[in-house]
Structure formats: C-alpha cells, structure tokens
C-alpha positions in Angstrom: 142.7 155.6 168.6 141.7 158.7 169.8 144.4 160.3 172.3 141.4 162.1 174.0 139.4 158.8 174.7 142.4 157.2 175.5 142.9 159.5 178.2 139.8 158.9 179.7 140.1 155.6 179.9 143.5 155.5 181.4 142.2 157.9 184.5 139.4 155.9 184.8 141.0 152.7 184.8 143.7 154.0 187.6 141.0 155.4 189.5 139.4 152.4 190.0 142.3 150.3 190.6 143.5 149.3 193.9 147.3 149.4 193.4 149.4 151.1 190.4 148.6 149.6 186.8 151.5 148.6 184.5 151.3 149.3 180.8 150.7 145.7 180.2 147.5 146.0 182.3 146.6 148.8 180.8 146.8 147.5 177.2 145.1 144.3 178.2 141.8 146.3 179.0 141.2 146.5 175.6 139.7 144.0 173.1 143.1 142.3 170.9 142.0 144.2 167.7 141.7 147.2 169.6 145.1 147.4 171.8 146.4 150.9 171.6 149.9 149.4 172.4 152.2 150.9 174.8 153.2 154.3 172.7 149.5 155.5 172.4 149.3 154.8 176.6 152.7 156.6 177.2 151.3 159.5 175.2 147.8 159.5 176.9 149.2 159.2 180.3 151.7 162.2 179.4 148.5 164.0 178.1 146.7 163.0 181.9 149.7 164.2 183.5 149.8 167.3 182.2 145.8 167.8 183.0 146.3 167.3 186.2 149.1 170.0 186.9 147.6 171.8 189.7 145.4 169.8 191.0 144.8 168.2 194.6 146.0 164.5 192.7 149.1 163.3 190.8 150.2 160.9 188.5 153.1 158.8 189.7 155.3 155.9 188.2 156.3 153.7 190.9 157.7 150.0 190.9 154.4 148.4 189.7 153.3 151.2 187.6 151.3 153.8 187.6 149.0 155.3 190.3 147.1 158.7 190.7 147.2 159.7 194.7 147.3 162.7 196.4 149.9 165.4 196.5 152.0 164.8 199.1 152.4 168.5 200.1 148.3 167.9 201.0 148.5 164.4 203.2 148.9 166.1 206.7 145.5 167.7 206.1 143.8 164.8 203.9 145.5 162.1 206.5 143.4 163.9 209.3 140.0 162.0 207.6 141.1 158.5 209.3 140.8 158.6 212.9 143.0 155.1 213.0 146.4 155.7 213.6 149.3 154.2 210.8 151.2 151.7 211.9 154.4 152.4 213.9 157.8 150.7 213.3 160.6 150.5 215.5 164.1 152.1 214.8 165.5 148.1 214.7 162.8 147.5 212.0 163.9 150.5 209.9 167.5 149.9 210.4 167.3 146.3 209.1 164.9 147.3 206.2 167.8 149.7 205.0 170.6 147.3 205.3 168.5 144.7 203.4 167.4 147.6 200.5 171.3 149.1 200.3 173.2 145.7 200.4 170.8 143.2 198.9 171.1 140.5 198.3 172.2 139.9 201.7 171.3 137.0 204.5 170.1 136.9 207.5 173.9 136.5 208.9 175.1 139.9 207.3 172.3 141.8 208.7 172.8 141.0 212.4 177.1 141.3 211.6 176.4 144.9 210.4 173.5 145.9 212.7 175.9 144.0 215.9 172.8 142.1 217.3 170.9 139.3 216.9 168.2 139.6 214.1 164.4 139.2 215.8 162.3 136.9 213.9 159.4 139.2 214.3 161.0 142.3 212.2 161.5 139.9 209.4 158.0 138.4 209.6 156.7 141.7 209.8 158.7 143.0 207.0 157.2 139.8 204.4 153.8 140.4 206.1 154.3 144.0 204.3 155.5 142.6 201.0 158.5 145.0 201.3 161.5 141.5 201.6 161.3 138.3 200.3 164.0 135.5 199.9 165.3 136.2 196.8 167.8 133.0 196.2 170.5 130.9 198.6 174.0 132.1 199.2 176.3 129.2 197.8 178.2 128.4 201.5 177.6 125.8 203.2 174.3 125.8 205.1 172.8 127.8 202.0 171.5 130.9 204.3 168.3 132.8 202.2 169.3 135.7 200.3 166.7 138.4 201.6 165.7 141.3 198.6 163.2 144.0 198.6 160.0 143.6 196.3 158.2 146.0 194.1 155.3 146.6 196.8 158.5 148.3 198.8 159.0 151.0 195.9 155.3 151.1 195.5 154.8 152.1 199.6 158.0 154.5 199.5 156.6 156.2 196.2 159.9 154.9 194.6 160.6 153.9 190.8 163.4 151.7 191.1 166.4 150.9 193.8 167.8 154.1 191.6 165.8 156.6 193.0 167.3 155.8 196.7 168.9 158.5 198.0 173.3 157.5 198.8 174.2 156.7 201.9 176.6 159.9 202.1 172.9 161.8 201.5 171.5 160.4 204.7 172.3 162.0 207.4 170.1 160.5 210.3 167.3 157.7 210.6 165.4 160.2 212.5 165.2 162.6 209.6 165.2 160.0 206.5 161.7 161.0 205.5 162.0 164.4 204.3 165.1 163.4 202.8 163.3 161.0 200.8 160.1 162.9 200.2 158.1 159.6 201.2 154.3 159.6 201.0 151.7 157.4 202.2 149.4 156.4 199.9 146.2 157.7 201.3 144.8 153.7 201.1 147.0 152.7 203.7 145.2 151.7 207.1 147.6 148.5 208.1 146.9 147.7 211.7 150.5 145.9 212.0 151.8 145.6 215.4 155.7 146.9 215.9 157.9 144.5 215.6 161.1 144.8 218.6 164.7 143.8 218.4 163.9 141.1 221.2 164.6 137.2 220.7 163.8 134.2 222.2 167.5 133.2 222.0 169.5 135.4 224.3 171.3 138.2 221.6 174.6 139.5 221.9 173.4 142.4 223.3 170.6 144.7 223.8 169.7 148.1 221.2 170.7 151.1 222.9 167.5 152.7 220.9 164.2 152.2 223.0 161.0 151.3 220.9 159.1 154.4 219.6 156.3 155.6 221.8 152.6 154.7 220.9 151.4 156.3 217.8 154.6 157.0 216.3 155.4 156.4 212.5 158.7 156.2 210.6 157.9 154.6 207.3 161.3 155.1 205.4 164.4 153.1 205.3 167.0 153.9 207.4 170.7 154.2 206.5 173.1 151.0 207.1 175.8 151.3 209.5 179.6 152.3 208.8 180.6 149.3 206.7 177.9 150.2 203.9 179.4 151.9 200.7 179.1 155.4 201.1 178.0 155.9 197.2 176.5 152.7 196.0 173.4 152.2 195.2 171.9 148.7 194.3 170.9 147.5 191.4 167.2 146.1 190.5 
C-alpha cells in the first residue's frame, strides 16, 4: 500500500478519534484483503511525525496507542479557549495516586500505612471514576484485600507510554513541583467537572492531614512522590 495514502488515512483517523488508537485499531480500519499490517502503519506514523515537525500539533505514543495533540509549550495559551476550569485535586489524592503508581500492586491498608492517615473512600472513588486506578487482584492473606494498580487511562492522561517513563523517586524533589519535572500536559479535550476529594472519612482517622485542601481553581494533575519508605530508584513494571 502506498505510504503517502496510508499516512493520510492514519492522520484522518487520529484526528477523528476521541482518544488514542492502537496499531490493531488502525489496521482494523481496512478490509481484510487490504490490511497494511503493523510494519506499514509504523512507517506511516513515522512519516506523519516528520510532517508535523514544527507544527502546532504533534504525534505522541501513550499507553493506549497513538494520538495527535497540541504541543505542550502552546497549552498555556490554547487552554484559554475554555472558560470552564479544569478539575482540582487535593494533595491527599495526589499522594495516594503516586503511592499506587510507584508501589503497585498495593492494598488500601498499605497505602494508609505509608501515608500515616486513614484513606478516604472519596479519594479511591474519585481515582476509580477517573479510570486512573483499578483492582488488579487480591492479596493472598486473611481477608484477601484488594490490590490496586494504575490503568492505561492513567498513562494516557499523564502523557506516558509506560510506567517505565515515570521519573525515579530520587528525581522528584517536591510534590508541588511535579508538573515541570514530569513535563505533563493537559489533553485539550479534558473538561471534567469532578469535585475535589478530601481526606476526611466518616470513620475517625488516626490523625488529620497537615496539608490544607487546595484553593478553588488550583489544579495539580501529576502524581506525587511517595513517603520516605518508598524505594528511591525502582520503577514499577507494566
């Protein structure tokens, strides 16, 4: 199949798609007798990536496949198109997400042990509703507690191809400075109205978080570093 034609089809599909497309999904666009195969599609993607050099958009590979998105350096300006403020997340939620990302698979009790406070069900519900975490199994101990892990949607949102692209914990200095370190960008289509989860629970926690909730309008989308007892340089495996 002609690569120029295939490149046009791939570009059109990525522009029309509501999310990333995998090689299998791109290959499935064609009739059985005309399927180009993964090798030809990769060649077309490489040609498309070269064509987009210097443009306002770029081709990016994330956990679920490939997508075309606004370049990160332009997002501070482009984001002014949307008057609706992006969702804001508490420090407690970001810490919880980071611990799960770096220590997965991990139980709720282990997260609470690392953070030193009871984990609000609202935080877990928010992370699951965002499709950033999921139950990946059960610990083989009495009670068989659920094991939590991150999803492909987590990788997609934070512009990561795999968990191996997470920075090592030694590289992360401060939770409030994570976004520039991870070089994360907000997808242009993100307009969620999720509310901020707090660390308050109906059951009395051992102690309260010392960090206040973030003020209205603040938004931190990047995962935070785990506490001191987290490994310093090990990354989780897919």
